[in-house]
C-alpha positions in Angstrom: 16.0 13.5 -16.6 14.0 16.7 -16.1 11.6 17.2 -19.0 11.7 15.4 -22.3 11.5 12.1 -21.4 13.9 10.1 -23.8 12.5 7.5 -26.6 12.1 4.3 -25.1 15.5 2.1 -24.9 15.5 0.2 -22.7 12.5 -2.5 -24.2 14.5 -5.0 -24.7 15.5 -5.4 -21.2 11.9 -5.6 -19.8 11.3 -9.3 -18.1 8.3 -11.8 -17.2 6.7 -10.4 -14.7 7.1 -13.9 -13.2 11.0 -13.5 -13.6 10.7 -10.0 -12.2 8.5 -9.8 -9.7 10.3 -11.5 -7.5 13.2 -8.3 -6.9 9.9 -6.3 -5.7 9.2 -9.3 -2.7 11.0 -8.8 -0.4 11.5 -11.7 2.7 8.4 -12.0 4.6 8.7 -14.2 8.0 4.7 -14.5 7.2 5.2 -17.6 5.2 7.5 -19.4 8.5 4.4 -20.5 11.3 5.0 -21.5 13.8 2.5 -24.4 13.6 4.5 -25.6 11.2 7.4 -25.2 12.7 6.4 -27.3 15.7 4.7 -30.0 13.6 8.6 -30.9 11.5 10.7 -30.5 15.0 8.0 -33.3 17.0 7.7 -35.3 13.3 11.6 -34.8 13.2 13.4 -35.7 16.6 10.1 -38.3 17.8 11.8 -40.3 14.0 15.3 -39.9 15.2 13.4 -41.6 19.4 12.5 -44.2 16.5 16.3 -44.7 15.5 18.0 -44.8 18.4 15.8 -46.7 20.4 17.6 -50.4 19.5 20.4 -48.6 21.0 18.6 -47.4 24.0 17.1 -50.2 24.8 20.3 -52.2 24.2 22.7 -49.8 26.8 19.5 -50.3 29.3 19.1 -54.3 28.8 19.8 -55.5 32.4 17.9 -52.5 33.6 14.9 -52.7 32.2 12.1 -50.3 30.8 12.3 -47.6 32.8 15.6 -47.0 32.4 14.9 -47.0 28.8 12.0 -44.7 28.4 14.0 -42.1 30.9 16.8 -42.4 29.1 14.2 -41.4 25.8 12.9 -39.1 27.9 15.2 -36.5 27.1 14.7 -36.0 23.5 11.7 -33.4 24.8 14.6 -31.4 25.8 16.5 -31.7 22.2 12.4 -30.7 20.9 12.2 -28.1 22.5 16.3 -26.5 21.6 14.7 -27.3 18.1 11.7 -25.0 18.4 14.3 -22.5 20.1 16.0 -22.7 16.8 13.5 -21.3 15.1 13.3 -17.6 17.4 17.4 -16.5 15.2 15.7 -18.6 12.2 12.6 -16.3 11.9 15.0 -13.3 12.4 18.1 -13.9 9.7 15.4 -14.4 7.3 15.3 -10.4 6.1 19.4 -10.7 6.8 22.0 -11.0 3.9 23.0 -14.1 3.1 26.6 -14.7 4.4 25.0 -13.5 7.9 22.4 -15.0 7.8 24.0 -18.8 7.0 26.7 -17.6 10.3 24.0 -16.9 12.3 22.2 -20.5 11.4 25.3 -22.4 11.8 25.8 -20.9 15.3 22.8 -21.7 15.8 22.6 -25.0 15.5 25.7 -25.9 17.3 24.6 -23.6 20.3 22.1 -25.9 19.9 23.5 -29.2 19.7 26.4 -28.1 22.6 24.0 -27.5 25.2 21.7 -30.4 23.9 25.0 -32.9 24.8 25.8 -30.8 28.0 21.8 -30.8 29.5 22.6 -35.4 29.0 25.3 -35.4 30.9 23.9 -34.0 33.5 20.9 -35.6 33.6 22.5 -38.5 33.4 24.5 -37.5 36.5 21.6 -36.2 38.3 19.7 -39.9 37.7 22.8 -41.6 38.6 22.6 -39.2 42.0 18.9 -39.4 42.3 17.1 -42.7 40.5 19.3 -45.7 40.5 23.5 -46.2 40.7 23.7 -48.2 37.1 23.7 -44.7 35.5 27.3 -44.1 37.0 28.0 -47.3 34.7 27.2 -45.1 31.5 30.9 -43.3 29.8 30.4 -39.8 30.0 33.9 -38.9 29.8 34.8 -36.6 25.6 34.3 -39.3 23.8 30.1 -39.4 24.6 30.2 -35.8 24.6 31.5 -35.7 20.7 30.0 -38.2 19.6 26.9 -36.4 20.8 27.8 -33.4 19.9 28.5 -34.8 16.2 25.2 -36.8 15.9 23.3 -33.3 17.5 24.9 -31.6 15.2 23.7 -33.4 12.0 20.2 -33.8 13.6 19.9 -30.0 14.5 21.6 -29.3 11.4 18.2 -31.5 9.5 16.2 -29.7 11.6 17.3 -26.1 10.5 16.8 -27.3 7.0 13.5 -28.1 7.3 12.4 -25.1 8.5 14.4 -23.6 5.4 12.6 -25.3 2.9 8.9 -25.6 5.0 10.0 -21.3 4.0 10.8 -21.8 0.5 7.5 -23.4 -0.2 5.5 -21.0 1.0 7.3 -18.2 -0.4 7.4 -19.8 -3.7 3.6 -20.5 -4.0 2.2 -17.1 -2.2 4.8 -15.6 -5.1 2.9 -18.2 -7.4 -0.2 -16.9 -6.7 1.0 -13.6 -6.8 2.0 -13.8 -10.5 -1.1 -16.2 -11.6 -3.3 -13.3 -10.1 -1.0 -10.2 -11.1 -1.0 -11.5 -14.6 -5.4 -11.5 -15.0 -5.1 -7.7 -13.4 -2.7 -6.7 -15.4 -4.4 -8.2 -18.6 -7.7 -6.6 -18.1 -5.3 -3.0 -17.5 -4.0 -3.5 -20.6 -7.8 -4.1 -22.2 -9.3 -1.2 -20.2 -6.4 1.1 -21.8 -7.1 -0.4 -25.2 -10.9 0.3 -25.4 -10.2 4.4 -24.3 -7.0 4.1 -27.4 -9.4 3.0 -29.1 -12.5 4.2 -28.0 -13.9 6.1 -31.4 -14.9 9.2 -29.5 -10.5 9.8 -28.9 -10.3 8.8 -32.6 -12.3 11.3 -33.8 -11.4 14.3 -31.2 -8.0 13.6 -32.7 -8.2 13.0 -36.3 -10.7 16.3 -36.2 -7.5 18.3 -35.1 -5.6 17.5 -37.4 -8.0 18.4 -39.9 -8.5 21.4 -38.5 -4.4 21.9 -38.4 -5.2 21.1 -42.4 -7.6 23.6 -43.2 -6.1 26.4 -41.2 -2.8 25.3 -43.9 -0.9 24.2 -40.2 0.7 21.4 -42.7 3.5 21.0 -40.4 1.5 20.7 -37.2 -1.7 18.1 -38.5 1.6 16.0 -39.9 3.5 15.9 -36.0 0.2 15.4 -34.9 0.0 12.5 -36.8 2.8 11.0 -35.9 2.3 11.8 -32.6 -1.1 9.8 -32.8 0.4 6.8 -34.7 3.4 6.2 -32.2 1.1 6.4 -28.7 -1.1 4.0 -30.5 1.8 1.5 -31.7 3.1 1.9 -28.4 0.3 1.1 -26.6 -1.0 -1.7 -28.0 2.7 -3.1 -28.2 2.8 -2.7 -24.5 2.9 -5.6 -22.5 0.9 -4.9 -19.0 2.4 -8.7 -17.9 6.1 -7.1 -17.8 7.8 -5.1 -15.4 9.4 -1.9 -18.1 11.8 1.0 -17.2 9.6 4.6 -16.1 11.0 5.4 -18.9 9.1 3.3 -21.3 6.2 4.1 -19.7 6.3 8.3 -20.0 7.9 8.4 -22.8 4.2 6.6 -23.3 2.3 9.3 -21.9 4.0 12.0 -22.8 3.1 10.7 -26.4 0.0 11.3 -25.0 -0.1 14.2 -23.5 1.2 15.3 -26.6 -1.5 14.5 -28.5 -4.3 16.1 -26.4 -2.3 19.7 -25.7 -2.8 19.7 -29.4 -6.8 19.2 -29.2 -6.5 21.4 -25.9 -4.3 24.3 -26.7 -3.4 26.4 -23.9 -5.8 24.6 -22.0 -3.1 21.8 -21.2 -0.2 22.9 -19.6 2.1 20.0 -18.8 4.9 20.0 -16.0 6.7 16.4 -16.4 9.7 16.0 -14.4 11.6 12.3 -13.5 15.4 11.6 -11.8 17.4 9.6 -14.1 17.9 7.7 -11.5 13.6 6.9 -10.8 13.7 6.6 -14.8 15.4 3.6 -15.2 13.7 1.7 -12.2 11.4 -1.2 -13.1 7.3 -0.5 -13.2 4.8 -2.1 -14.4 3.5 -1.5 -17.4 0.0 0.7 -18.1 0.5 1.5 -14.4 0.9 5.2 -14.1 -1.3 6.4 -18.0 -4.4 5.4 -16.3 -3.8 8.4 -13.6 -2.5 10.6 -16.2 -6.2 9.6 -18.1 -7.6 10.8 -15.4 -6.4 13.9 -15.0 -7.1 15.1 -18.4 -9.9 13.9 -18.9 -11.3 14.7 -15.4 -9.5 18.0 -15.2 -8.7 19.9 -19.0 -12.0 18.4 -20.9 -14.0 19.7 -18.1 -12.4 23.4 -17.8 -12.4 26.4 -20.1 -9.3 27.7 -18.1 -5.8 26.6 -18.4 -5.4 23.4 -16.2 -1.9 22.7 -14.8 -0.8 18.9 -14.9 2.2 17.5 -13.4 4.1 14.7 -13.4 6.7 13.8 -10.9 9.4 10.8 -10.1 11.7 10.0 -7.6 13.5 8.0 -5.5 13.1 8.2 -1.9 15.5 6.0 0.5 15.2 3.6 -2.2 11.2 2.9 -2.8 10.1 4.7 -6.4 7.2 8.1 -6.0 5.5 9.1 -8.4 2.7 11.8 -8.6 0.2 13.2 -10.9 -1.6 16.2 -9.7 -3.9 18.5 -11.8 -6.2 21.5 -11.0 -9.5 20.6 -10.3 -12.1 23.5 -12.4 -13.8 25.4 -11.2 -17.6 24.0 -9.2 -16.3 20.3 -9.8 -16.3 17.3 -7.4 -13.4 15.4 -6.5 -11.7 12.5 -9.7 -12.1 10.2 -7.0 -15.8 10.4 -7.4 -17.1 9.9 -10.6 -17.8 6.4 -11.1 -15.3 5.7 -13.7 -12.2 7.7 -11.9 -13.5 6.0 -8.8 -13.2 2.0 -11.1 -10.4 3.3 -12.3 -8.2 4.0 -9.4 -10.0 1.1 -6.7 -7.9 -1.1 -9.8 -5.0 0.7 -9.4 -5.6 0.0 -5.7 -6.0 -3.8 -6.1 -3.1 -4.0 -9.1 -0.7 -2.6 -6.4 -2.0 -5.2 -3.4 -1.3 -7.4 -6.1 1.8 -7.0 -6.8 3.7 -5.8 -3.6 1.2 -6.7 -1.4 1.9 -4.9 2.2 4.9 -2.3 0.5 3.3 -0.5 -1.8 1.2 2.1 -1.5 -1.9 4.8 -3.9 -3.2 7.4 -2.3 -5.0 10.2 -3.3 -5.5 13.5 -2.0 -7.9 17.2 -2.7 -6.2 20.2 -1.7 -6.2 23.9 -3.1 -7.9 23.3 -5.4 -6.4 20.4 -7.4 -6.1 16.6 -6.7 -3.3 14.6 -6.2 -2.6 10.7 -6.7 0.5 9.7 -5.8 2.0 5.9 -6.3 4.9 4.5 -3.9 6.6 1.4 -5.1 8.9 -0.6 -3.0 12.7 -0.7 -3.8 14.3 -3.7 -5.7 14.7 -6.1 -2.2 17.7 -7.6 -3.7 19.9 -4.4 -4.3 18.4 -2.4 -1.3 20.1 -2.6 2.9 18.5 -4.9 4.5 17.3 -4.8 8.1 20.0 -6.3 10.6 18.0 -6.7 13.4 
């Protein structure tokens, strides 16, 4: 899709920000801290020791509490192995579901088998070097099978606790992001509406329509009126709290540019390029519009010569790259140096940080007489290839 953007047809598929934002939030190991893993593992195995303490006491009923303490000390090995399981757990967070399940299952089985082996070796060492009474304890296949089964169940619970803790932290983080994103989206929408309903903007648009009518350019006046109505209607109905297809956002932006083209005439040259894949990508509403408004306000409106405003959208390894650029008028300063533009660009950066964290970027630069703003939005992690190492 190059040049003309088709009328918006996919807005009915836009879901709420809370339901759709998660597809841009890849799993993060930051939601699985070691402190939480240590606390859960120690608490779990102390609880297990408390449950099995009567059995251990009965096993050494004739040999005194020293043997009970020696037998109970093996819980330290279990805690160590439980914490070692946290390493493959964190490593597999971003892996695909089946691979993740397989790795964690094998980790649990390996920990259970290793713990059983350590128990048998520890028993043999105690029997040889500390007390002969341990030589009467069973060390055959039946004990090994029973111990392995018990350890598998407990290590499995240990692994599930890691997963539950991670899921809870990730959910809380997403809820906080969504809450802040909703607030910022409402601010963006109100700011956009204030601009769209700005008397100065409407005055310029209506004055241009009046000039067209006076010069008997009735067809052009009618077309501009329709575009102005379409732009205002689309702006008011657009919900900044939703993720919408980029083609919807660009369709609204194009309506705005067509209105301004009538006002500025040959001073405004528009070049819009958007691939089909980029057009169907989801973006937060009213994210591109402020950049285009800045390009017109600080580029075209301040110039007496033709100014080119270019918009380019494409995918790069799944990430959405949106570039808005405009020629700078002679002897003008960078757009970002003005207070209004600086605030607008800062708001975009804040909004991207809230929505996507470190997975999105926004940069501006001035080079060769052009000011360029580039947005980079992350791919949907549920559809992208996930790292396997």
